[in-house]
N, C-alpha and C positions, 0 to 999 in steps of 0.2 A: 504493500500500500504506500502511495506517495504521501509523505507526511505534510507536504506543503499545499496539497489540493484536496482537502477532505470536505465532505458535506455532512452536516448534522441536521436531522429532522427534529424540530421542536414539537412539543405536545399539541400545539394548534395546527400542525401540518405544514408550517412554513419552514424554509430551509436556510441554513447559514453555511457559507463557505469559510473554511479556516485552515490555518497551517499550524504545525507544531515544530518547535525547535528545542535544542538542548537535550537534557536527559529525560527519556520517556517515562521513567518512574521517579522523577525528581519532584521537588516542592513546586506546586503550581503557581504560575503567574499568568494572568490574562493581560495581553499586550494590545494596546489600541493605537492604530496607525494615524498618521497625519492626513492632511487634505491638500490636494488629491494624492492619495497613496493607496496601499492595499496591504493585505496580510504578508506579502512578500518582503516588505520593509524589514521585518525582523529576522530575515536570514542572516543579517549582519551580526546578530547576537547569538548565533548557533554555538560557536566554539566556546564563547565565554559562559553561556548558560550551562553547557556540558561540564565545564571546569568547576562551576560553583554548585552543581547539582540542582539546577532549576529546569523545570518543564515549562517552556514558554508556549502558550496557546494564543494565537493571533487571529481573531475573526475579521472578515471583511464587513464593514458597515453596509447597511442597505444602499444599493445602487452602485457599489464598488465590487469589482472582481466577480466572485461566485455567489454573492448574496443578492437576491432580488430586491428591487426598490420597494420602499414602503410608501403608501399613498399620501399620508399626512405626517410628514416628519416633524418631530418635536423632541426635546431632550427627555422629558418624563417618560413617554412611552418607549423610547429607545433604551432608557435605563432599565425598564421592566423587561425589555427584549434581551438585554445582556444578562439580567438576572435569570431569565428562563434558559439562556444559553449555558450559564454556569451550572445550573441545576441539572440540565440534560446531560452534561459531561460528568455529573456526579462529584463536582467540586464543593466541598464543604467550607474549608477555609483556604484562602488564596490571596496572593498579592496582586496589585494592579500597577501597570506601567503605561503611562500616557505620554505620547510624543506629539508635540505641537497640537494639531487639531484633534487628537484623540483625548486630550486632557479633560475637556468638559465632561465627557462620558465617564472617564475614570473617577473624577471627583464625585459626580452624581451617584455613581454606583457605590462608592465608598460610603457616602452619606446614607444611602438606603440600607446597606447591609451591615454597617457598623462593625461589630466584633468578628464578623466572618472574614473581614479583610485584615491580613497580617501586616501589610505595609503598602504605602502608596508612593510611587515615584513619578515625577513629572519633569519632562525635559523640554526646554523652550516652549512652555505651555501657552496655548491659546487661553488666556484668562477671561474672566467674566466682564468683558469690556463694557457692556450696557450697565451692569451693576456698578462697575468702577466709575463710569462717567457720571452716574447719579450720586456718587459718594462725595463727602467734603474733601477727600484727598485729591480728587481730580482737579480742584481749583488750584492746588499748590503744584501739581505735577501733571498737566493735561496731556492726553494722547496727542500724537501728531495730527496735523490736518489730513494727511493722506490716510492714516489709520481710521480717523473719524469718518471720512467719506466712505472708505471701503467697507468697514464693519458696521457702521451705524446708519448708513443711508443706502448704499448699493443693494443690500439684501432685500429691500422692499420694492425694488424695481424688477420684479420677476419677468416682466415683459422683455427686459433686456438680458438679465442674467441667464435665463433658461436657454434661449437660442445661442447666446455666446458660449455657454458651457458645452452645449452639444457640438457647436462648431469647433471649439478648441479641441474637444476629444477627437473629432473626425480628423482634424489637421494633424494632431499628435500621432494618431495611429498610422497615418500615411507618411509621416516624416519625422520619426522620433529623433533621429540624429541631429536635425536642425535645432530642435528645442534643447537637446543636451549640450550642443556646442554653444548655444546662446546663454545658457544659465550662468556660467562663470562671468560672462561679460555684463549681465544685468544685475548680478549679486553685488553685495558690498565687498570691499577688498578683503576683509577677513574671511568671508565665506567663499570667495572666488578660488582661493588656493585649494580648499577642501573639495569643491565641486569639480576642479580640474583633474583630480586624481582618477586614474583609469578605473579602479575598482568601485569608487563612489559613482562615477558616471554610468557604469554598467548597472549598478543597483538601482539608480534613479530611473534609468531607461526601463528596466524590467518591471519594477513596482508600479510605475506610472502607466505603462502599457496595460497592465492588469487592472489598474484603477479605472481606466477608460474602456474596459471591455464592453460595458453596457451603454456607453455614452457619457454625458456630463452630469447626469442627475445626482450622482453621489456628492460631487463637489458643490453644486448649487444648493442642495438641501443642507449640507453642512454650513454653508455661508449664512443661510437664513437662520439656522439655530444659533450660530455664533453672535448674530446681531441682536438677539433677544435677551432679556434677563433670564438667568438660569433657574430661578425658583428653588435653589438648593439651600438648605440650612447647613452652612459650613461647619458649625459647631457639632453637627452629628457625625463628622468624620473622626472616629475614635482611634484609627490606626496611626502609627508613627508615619510621618510623611517627609519627603525631601523634594526640593525644587532646584533645578539648575536653570539659571537664566542669564544669558549674555547681555552685557551693557550695550553692545553694538548690533543687537538683533533688530533688523528692519522689516522682518516678515510679520511678526506678531507685536502687539503693543507691550513692551516690557513693563510699563507701569502697571498694567492690569495683572501681569504674572506675579510681580512682587506683591501687589495688594492681595492677591489670592493666597500667597504664602502666609501673609499676616493673619488671614482669616482662619486658617487651619490650626487647630489647637496644639498639635504636636509636630510642627513642621520646622525643618531646617532649610534655610534658603542659602544656596550657593550663588552669590552674585559674581558672575565671571567677567572680570574686567577685560575689555577689548575683544570679547568673544561674540560671534554672530549666531545665526539660527541653526546652522548645520554642524555645530560642535560635536554632537553625539557620534557622528561617523568616524571621528578620531578618538573617541573616548567611550566606546561601547563597554569595554571591560570595567572602566571606572564606575559606570552606572550600574552594571550588573553586580559588581562587587558590593557596592553600598546597599543596593536593594537586598541582596542576600543577607547582609549583616543585619539590616533592620528586621527582616523576616525571622532570622534566628533569635534575635533579642526578644522579639514579641512572643515567639513560640515558647521560649524559656520562661518568660514572665507569666504566661498563661498557665504553664505547668506548675509553677510555684504557687500561684493563687489557688488553683484547683486542689 
């Protein structure tokens, strides 16, 4: 059986495409990909996950890869969908890893499941930008004009985003090399060096082609969700958490990511000076190592309490 192209049928009859990496019998981690991306993103964590004894389970979100699109995407029902996915896999307690646009889903599920979550790790997270903009903190450290336009205004123009998403997907599928060659040129200087690496370029090509397998619906639905308030009670996240956020990240609003870290009760924030959005591709082992350590500490504490 191919571990990177599996299909799980949920109790309601819907299906989820997912991949598994790392140790098949290791401590479970549900890993949530960015946007636009797919389950294949976490192939980069395979060796490190094996080394640290982690079983990384990475589902495609609706509209991406092998998972059919959901008709009315919103954060709350997708959180319940992930809950059903974990239950169908028989996962009782597990960790969560959210990268970029996967972070809202990771935080929301952690708040829902509370003590079932052993640790929460967020890398270059898409923070709750609408919640942040409405907070007093935003007056002191506002998001950039471009981030405000893109995340707070663009999502509501579905007459534009939906056809543009499908067109982008079509163009990418017919000429991925053009996009891959342009990415370093369009990225910040700190990200350009990482994106120019042959192994990273190949991974970006593979995971993005899979992201657009069904068209652009996955990405446009994510964008609409990112532009709304999350409706999550951050204090319900009882698991130990860690956030890595670069100061030179121009993809997500770093202010919202830092604010998110302050809302989580047991969170350590690593503010990475001079680092961009794609830092994880050079530091996968650092992320996996710290996540494994948090999981181990939490499991040991649970055993002592019981």
